[in-house]
Phi, psi and omega in degrees: 000125179274174184298321181296318179293319178299316180297318179299316179298316181291323174300316178299317178298313184291323185275332184231005182057034180284099182294331178298322179296315179295318180299322177294316177302315180300310181300322181288329189256332189301312182292321178297318179294320178299313179300319179299314181293322176297317179294333176285348177121002177285144170285168187303314183294316178299319179300317177300315180298317181291324176297314179299315180294321179298315178293324177299315179288322180302313184295335179285334187241344189298327184287346174293323178207087184275022187286331181223069187296321180294319179298316179299314181300314181292322177297318177299312182297317179298315179296321177297318179295317178299316178300318179299315181297325179292326182278335186259165174293171183309148184301149179300140178297137185296336180287343182260005180294140175285147180290134178299144183275070176073010181241148171072198186291153176296133185299316181298316178295319180295316179298315179298316179299316180295322179298316179294313183293334182296346178276356182249165174285167184299318181297318179293321177300312180301316181301309182293322178296317180295319184285310191256339179265316182267331178088025179285154178281165177300321180297315180297318179295319178301321178294316181295313185274356179055053177225160177297146181300319179299322178296317179298316180299312180296315180298319180299312180297317181294318178298319178296318177299317179297315181294321178295322178293322183281322188248003180090198185291337185249086179288000000 
């Protein structure tokens, strides 16, 4: 689902209370948002909780300005994760994570991804996770991170070059 379709669904929901439109938006975004949060370092259960909380907060505010619903949803989720990290003790070491029970990303791939991303700042991690783990477009990422699309495109290419130089051919 591209940004225009997401915006259209949320406009329909806000203007006509069309629950089917919201449910479609939810079905399209919930798993992607969960995968993004897991890749950011949430355990599976916390990611489910944060997705639920993000949608709960999203539905309360989206109709005030439904122009960029995916960006709003991801900003809410990122802020919830940051708040969680501030309240809790340091994040669990990635080597001690339990293997997912047939759901979501492969544990070995996830651990490798986290090791590589840990060499970057949070903003750069979010950019790469949104682009290559979740599959968001440069425009969608620009909306979430509130930066120009061209900047996101350049940063993404530069980060990939840096990671390839640092980690070899398989970033």
